[in-house]
C-alpha positions in Angstrom: 146.1 134.7 45.1 149.1 133.6 47.2 148.5 136.3 49.8 144.9 135.3 50.3 145.9 131.7 50.9 148.5 132.7 53.4 146.1 134.8 55.4 143.6 132.0 55.3 146.2 129.6 56.9 146.9 132.2 59.6 143.1 132.5 60.2 142.9 128.7 60.4 145.8 128.5 62.9 144.0 131.2 65.0 140.8 129.2 64.8 142.6 126.0 65.9 144.2 127.9 68.8 140.8 129.3 69.8 139.2 125.8 69.6 142.0 124.4 71.8 141.6 127.2 74.3 137.8 126.6 74.3 138.3 122.9 74.8 140.7 123.5 77.7 138.2 125.8 79.3 135.4 123.3 78.8 137.5 120.5 80.4 138.3 122.8 83.4 134.6 123.6 83.7 133.8 119.8 83.6 136.4 119.0 86.2 135.0 121.7 88.5 131.4 120.4 88.0 132.5 116.9 88.8 134.2 118.0 92.0 131.2 120.0 93.0 128.9 117.0 92.4 131.3 114.8 94.4 131.1 117.2 97.3 127.3 117.5 97.0 126.7 113.8 96.8 125.4 112.3 100.1 127.1 108.9 100.6 125.8 106.4 103.2 128.5 105.1 105.6 127.1 101.6 105.4 124.4 99.6 103.6 121.0 100.2 105.2 117.8 102.1 105.1 117.6 105.9 105.1 115.4 106.7 108.1 115.8 110.5 108.4 116.7 113.2 105.9 116.2 116.8 107.2 116.3 118.4 103.8 115.0 117.8 100.3 116.6 117.5 96.9 117.9 120.9 95.8 118.3 122.3 99.3 121.7 123.0 100.8 122.4 121.0 103.9 123.7 122.9 106.9 126.6 121.8 109.1 124.2 120.5 111.7 121.9 118.6 109.3 122.3 114.8 109.7 120.9 112.1 107.5 120.3 108.8 109.5 120.9 105.4 108.0 119.8 102.3 109.8 122.0 99.4 108.9 120.7 95.9 108.4 122.6 94.9 111.5 120.8 97.4 113.7 118.8 96.3 116.7 115.6 98.1 117.6 115.5 99.6 121.1 112.1 101.0 122.1 111.9 103.4 125.1 108.5 103.9 126.7 108.0 106.7 129.2 104.6 107.3 130.9 102.7 110.0 129.2 104.9 110.1 126.1 104.8 108.3 122.7 107.2 105.4 122.5 110.5 106.1 120.8 112.3 103.5 118.8 116.0 103.9 118.2 118.1 101.6 116.0 121.6 100.7 117.3 124.4 98.8 115.5 126.9 98.0 118.2 129.6 97.3 115.5 129.2 100.9 114.2 128.5 102.6 117.5 132.1 103.2 118.3 133.1 104.2 121.9 133.5 100.6 123.0 130.1 99.6 121.5 128.0 101.9 123.6 125.4 104.1 122.0 123.3 107.1 123.2 119.6 106.3 122.9 118.4 109.8 123.5 117.3 112.3 126.2 114.0 111.7 127.8 111.9 113.6 130.5 111.1 111.0 133.2 108.3 112.0 135.5 109.3 111.6 139.2 108.0 108.4 140.8 107.4 106.6 137.5 109.3 103.8 135.8 110.2 103.4 132.1 110.4 100.4 129.9 113.3 99.7 127.5 112.7 96.9 125.0 115.5 95.4 123.0 114.4 93.4 120.0 116.1 91.1 117.5 113.1 91.2 115.1 114.9 92.7 112.2 118.4 91.4 112.7 120.3 88.5 111.2 122.2 87.4 114.4 122.1 87.4 118.1 121.3 90.4 120.3 123.0 90.8 123.6 122.4 93.8 125.9 124.8 93.7 128.8 123.9 97.0 130.4 121.7 100.1 130.4 122.9 103.4 132.0 120.5 106.2 133.0 122.2 109.5 133.7 120.6 112.5 135.4 121.0 115.5 133.2 121.8 118.8 134.9 119.3 121.7 134.3 
């Protein structure tokens, strides 16, 4: 009888050790999963409205994929070029960096025609001041 009890305790110690090892492995798996989730979670840089997301849930985003968030402080700038659909860009000067300047885009301008740039304060909560517009010729 005494030998059986002794081997039972040894088996129990082995079972506890196995359970502790399994727990440690499960905790490591959980830590790795939490880290993977943190790296896979898309976090907005500011409060705003998601306006562009070039991928869907479950897809892997590439290095060139960019989600676009329009902040509530953003000003709408509409560029109208003859023969093209108007393009509206939202600019938040406080988030633009580079001294507050922002690139609005690249547009093909037909020779001899003008273009219209409209800056609006329709969706803002403050004043809108545009102190300049720079048009640059792009080399072919």
